C-alpha positions, 0 to 999 in steps of 0.5 A, a space after each residue: 315071657 316077653 310081650 312079642 313072644 306072646 304075640 307070636 305064640 298067639 299068632 301061631 295058636 290063634 291066627 284069626 283071633 282079634 288082637 286089637 282094634 285100631 281106627 275101628 279096624 280089627 287086627 288079628 294076631 296073624 295080620 299083626 305078625 305078618 305086618 311085623 315080619 314084612 317091616 322087619 324084612 324091609 329094615 333088615 335089607 336096608 340097615 346093618 345089624 345093631 343100627 339104631 333107627 327111628 320109625 315115624 309115621 
């Protein structure tokens, strides 16, 4: 199983379970997957499939 598969499976089974703590903020599996989906949708609309991109803060 790939890491992201486990994250999505946990989000499906336990969306309110805490996945991680970042900067003293708890992030649930559901929140993490929602954030991943939002970023993926944005990138899919902006770039062609198989494009190489760099994500920086």
